[in-house]
N, C-alpha and C positions, 0 to 999 in steps of 0.2 A: 504494499499499500504506500509505503513511504518513498519507494523508487518510483511508482506511478505519478505521485505528487510531484517529485522533483522533476521528472522528465516533462510533465504537463507544464510546470513553471518554467523551465527552460525554454520550451516552445513559445510560450507567451512572450517571454523576454526577447527572444530571436525575432518574433514576428513584430514586435514594437520597434526594434532596431530597424528592420527592413522597411516598415512603413514609414519612419522618419527619413530614410534615404529616398524614398519615392516622393515624398512631399517636397523636398529639396529638388529633385529633378523636374517635377511639375512646374517649379516657380519659373523656369526658363521659358519665355515665349519665343516663337519663331517670328522674328521681325526682320525678315530678309528683304531688303529694300532693292529696287532696280538701281543700276550704275548711276551715280550723280544724284542720289535722293538718299534720305535717311528718315527714321521714325523719330519724331519729337515727341517727348513725354508731356503731355498737357495736364497731368494730375495736379499740379501745383495751382492750377485755376479752378480746381473742384470738378473738372471734367475728366471723367475717367477713360482717357482715350490717348492713343498714339496717332499723331497726324503725319502722314507722308509729306515732306518737304525737300526741295532742292538742297544740296549741299552747299559749302561755302565758295565753291567754284563759280557759282551763279551770282552771289552778292552776300553781304551780311545779313544775318538774322536780326530782325527787328520785331519786337512783340509789344502788345500793350493790352492790358486790360480796361475796357470801358465800364463806366458806372452801371451800365445797362446789363453787364454780365457777358457782353460779346468781347470776344478775344481776337485780337487782330495779329495775324501772322504775315510778315513781309520778308521776302528774299529777293533782293534785287528789284527791277521795275516790272518784271513780268510774272510775278508770282506774289499775289497780295489777297489773301483769304480771310474771311470773317467767320468765326465759329461761335454758335450759341447753343446752349442747351434749352431746346425749345421743340414743341410738337410741329411748329411751322403751319403754314396754311398755303397749299399750293394753288388753290382756287382764288384766293385773295391776292396772292402774288401776281397771278397770270392777270386777273382784273385790273391790278395797277399798272402793269406793263402796257396792256391794251388801252389804258385810259390816258397814257402820257401823250400829252399834245405837242410837247417840245422834242423830246427824244423819241420819236416815233418807232413803233415795231415795225420791222422789215420782214423778218422771217424767224420761225422756230427751227432749230437743229434737233432739239430734243424737247419733247412735250408729253410726259407722262405723269402718273400719280405721285412720283416722288422727286422728279428732276425736270428742271426747265433749262435750256441753253438757247438763247436768242441772239438774233442781230437787231441793233436798233440805230438810229442816228438822226441827224439833222440834215436835210438835203442829200448832197453825194457824200457826206462824211459818215463812216460807219464805225461802230464800237460793239464789242461783243460781251455777253454777261452770263452767269450761270446762277442757280439757286437749286440747292439739294437739300431734301429732308432724309436723314439717314438714321436707321436703328442701329446702334452699337451696343451689344449687350441688352440691358434692360432699360437703357436710357435713349433718348431721341435728341439728335442734333441738326442744326440749319447750318449748311455750308454756303457761302456765297463769296463772289468776288467783291472786292472793296472798290467802292465808287470813287473815282477820280480820274486818273489819266486813262484814256482808252486802251483796252487790250486788243491784241489781235485775235483772230479765230483760233490760231494755233496755241497761243498762251493760255486762252480760256479753256480750250479743250485739255491742256496739260493740267490746269488747276482742277478741273472737274474730275478728271481721272485719278488724280492724287488723292482728292478728298473722298472718292469712293472706295479707296483702300485703307480708310482709317480703321484701326483695330482697337478692341477693348483692351485696357490695361487689367490684366488679371492678377490679382493679389490672393495669395493663399493663407494670409494671416501669419501667425506664429510659426516659425519652424521648430520642429521637435528636436 
């Protein structure tokens, strides 16, 4: 009886040690980014995500938290993205785009239930924009280009593609 108890206790201790090692292994996330990009940890903002952004070869990273909760990420002149934790409203955003009498809608490139990418402009001048609602883990975020200097279609598509690859920051709590 004593031998069975010792053997059982030894197995329980061994299982505990193995499970602690497994927790440490699960803590590592696969954050493989395409060449020229990297995953930026946004958890210091309260947003539990990694955003895919260009590396320093494109420009200097400049970030700013707005009082509205919107987080601005700028890398060079062609990557300027706003992120906010929000459910967003694609129908309202589309109505706003279509009602703009100054910067008139010219064409939608993407128009679905979570993403808009469009061309707008004044007369012959054009600019491109995007608006995306994305569920990451159990939270919802809105990504969009920062309004200001106009972006080319290629720059806008690159920003949108990067935002689509945002990943949840997985935390496992205390390690054993």
